[in-house]
N, C-alpha and C positions, 0 to 999 in steps of 0.2 A: 423855508422857515423852520426852525427847530420846533418840534411838536407836531409836524406833519399835517398842519392845518387846523388844529384844535384851538379855537379861539375861546376867550374867557366866557363869552356869552353861551357857550355850550356846556359849561361846567356848573355844578351846584355852587351856591353862594360862597360857602367857606373855601372851596378849592379855588374859585375865581378870585377871591380876595387875596389868597396867598400868592397866586400867580402874579397879581398886580403888584404886590409888595416886592417880589423878587425882581420886577422890572424897574423899580424905582432907581433913579440915577444914583443916589447916594449908596444904596445897597449894592448896585452893580459895581460901583467904584471899589467898594470893600471886597467884593468877590473877586474882582480882577486883580486885587492886590495880593491875593493868596499866592504864595510861592510854589505853585504846582511843579515847576521845573526842578527846583531844589528838592522838593519832597519826593518826586518820582525817582530822582537819582539816588537818594538815600534809601528808598525802598528797594530799588534794584540792587544796591550794594548788599542788602540784607536778605535777598531772595535766594533760596537754595533749591527750589523745586518749581514745578508748574504752580502758578499763583491763582488763587480764588480771591477776587475782590468782592466783598459783601457789604453793600451800603445799607445800613440800618436806619429806618425812618428816612428814606432817600428823597421823599417828596417828588420833585420833577427831575431829579437825578443829574442836575447840571454839574454839580461838584464831582460826582463819580465819573461822569463823562470826561471832564477836563483831566482828572487824574489818570484815567486809563489811557487817554490819548497821549499823554506825556510818557507813560510807561512803555507804550508801544514804540514811541520815538527813541526811547533809551534801550531798545533791543530786547525787551521782554515780549516774546511772541507765543506764549502759551498761557493765556489769561482767560479765565471764566469770570464774567461780571454778573453778579446777582444784585438786584435792587429789591429791597423789601420795604413795604409800607402798608399801614393798615387802611389807608384811604384809597378806595378803588378809583375815584376820579383822578386823584393826583398820580396814581400808579399808571393810569391810562396815558396821561401826558408824558410820564417818564418813559414809558415803552415807545411812544412815538418819537421822543427825543433820542432814545437809543438807536432806533432804526434809522433816523435821519442822519446820525453822525457816525455811528460805528458799525452798522450792519454791512456785511460784505467785506470788511477789512480782514485780511488774513491774520491768524493768530489770536483771535478773540471770539468767544461765544457769549451770547446775551440771554439773560433770564430775568423776567419781572415776576415778583411773587407778592401776592396780597397776604399779609399776615401780621402777627404781633411779635415784635422782636424780643419781648420778654419771654416768649416761649420758643426761643431759637432752636433748642434741642429737638423740638417736635418736627422740625423741617430737615433733620439730618439726612433723610433719604434723598432729598433734592440735591444735597451737596456731595453725594457719593461719587467716586470716580474709580476707574480701573487702575489708576496710578496714584502714588502718594502725592498729595498737594499741600502747599503751604497757604494758610488763610490770612488775609488782611481784612479786618473788620473796620469799617469807616463810620463815624458818627459825626456828620457835618451839621451845620445849622444849629449848633448849641444843644443838640439833642441830649447829650450826656447830662447837661445841667438841668434838663426837665425831669430827670428821674427822681422818684420819691426817695430812694435809697441807693446811691451809686455803689456802695460796697457790696450790698446784697446782690445787686445786678451782676457785678463782676464774679461773685462767688457762685451764683446760681445760673444765670442765663448764659454765661460764658464758660460754664464748667467743662464743656466738651472740647474746648480749644487745647491744643497741644503745645509742647515746648517749641519755640521758634515761630509760632504764629504771631501775628502783629495786630496792633490796635491803634488806629489813628483817631484822636479825639480833637474836636473843635469846641473850645470853651471860652467864655468871657472872663475877663480878669477883674479882680476886686479893685474898686476905685479908692478904697481906704481900708485900713485894718478892720476886721470883723468886730473887734472889741471897741471900736470907736464909732458908734452909730451916728453921732452928730456929724462927723466928717463925711460919712457915707451919704447922709441926707443932703449935704451940701454939694457933693461931687458927682453923684451918680445921675446921669442924664435921664434915666428911666424914672427916677423919683422926682426930679426937678422939671421934667418934660421939656428939657432943652434939646429938642430934636426938630428936624425939618417938619413943617406943618403937614405936608402931604403924607410923609412917612408916618407921622403920629396918627393922622386920621385913618389911614388904611390899616395900620396895626390894630387900632381900636375896632374898626369895622370887622376885621377878621376875628378878633377875640370874642365879639358879642354875637357872631353868626349863629351859634347853637341856641342862644337865648331868643334871638329874633325869629328863629324858625318856629318857636312855640308862642311867642308873645305878639308877633307882628311888628310893624314899623312904628306904630303910634305910641307905644309905651316908652316913657322916658327912662333911660339907663345912664347912670352916672359911673364913670370909670375912675378908679382911684388906685394908683400904685402904692404899695406899702412895703416896708422893710421887715424881713424875717431873719432874725439871727439865732433863733432857738431850735429850729427843726432841721438844721443842716448836718449832714453826716461827716463830710470831709472837714477836718480842722482848718480854721482860717477862712472858711467860706461863709457867705451870706446869700440870701435869696431876695429876689423881687417878686412879691406876690400881688398880682393885679386883681383887685376886687371890683365887682359890678354890683351897684346898689339899684334895686328896682322899687320904686314907690308904688304901693298898691293902695288905691283909694279905699278908705274905711278899714285898713288893716295895717299891720306893722310892715315896715320896709324889709325887703328880703335881700340878703347879701350873699353873693356867690364868688368863689375864687375861680377866675377864668383863664389865668396864665401864671406860670411859675417857672422862673429860671434862676439858676445859681451862678454866683461869681466866685472865682477861686483865687487864692494866693498861690502863685505857681510852685514855689518850693514845697509847700505843704501838700498840694495836690500830687506832685511827683512822688513825694515820700509815702503818701497813702497808697498809691498804686504799687510802689515797690514792695510794700508790706504784703500786698496781695499777689505777688509773683509776677509783676509787670515792670520790667526795667526800661527806663527812658533811653531811647536811641538818640533822639534830637527833638528840639522844639523850635518853633518859629512864631514870633509875635507879629501881629498885623492889626489893621483897623484904625490906628491913629487915635485922635481924641474923640471921634464920633462914637466908636464902639470898640475899645481896646480888647483884643482877643488873642488867642494863642492856639496853634495847632501842635499837638504832641504825638510823636510816634513812639509807641512802646512795643516791647518784644516779650513774649511769655518765656519765663525762665524755668518753669517747673511744670 
């Protein structure tokens, strides 16, 4: 079993909730629809040196494992896979998954690193090699859309990347133009809550875990997804800002932002990255009506 025997009962509540979400049937169907074979072939065609695959915010590393498995099948046999996550419990699951699936395969080395990918340059020593390598940074699970400022992240956190290094982004697609909020409110399932009940429940449990850790199970928490069109950096994008309201007896209600993810208009996202020195190699749409999303492969031009 992937994970080397680590069951959710052994994990802290937040990590266990996330693992449960990734096992949901609908989410599994979306993940299996990712065109890893096509992506791996395109990456292989762009690779000119030994390849470092670096998963940022990798979670349980399932996506990174699938990608590297396909790269190996396509003949790339000098790969170093690094998975980086700030959560030690999830990183432990990721490391067990790596060992269960890729350990011992010729042509690949595995490293799990606990850390903050906003400080990627601080870990440069870990990526050093005796030979010149090409880097492929991967941000699966809509991680790019969780960033407070994507442009500053590209400029600062990825400043050490060189020409021909690659970036693979997994993003959700805008359901309606960002300047038409009424249409977004009608069409975005995160705002209408038109999602499978089990998936919606587990997502909410995951999001309120940090609050539950301090408040306990008895305190009522109301979850409300809201639309944010004013704080987005990339033109044409908007964000889903999920708020948690806590009713405190004898006091004012307290409201916290517990989740934030941006949706992108594909053409404007691609143009924004091009302006920062990242040329689109190819993009792939997936997810259907449940969660329309897109994988974009970029290459550094400067």
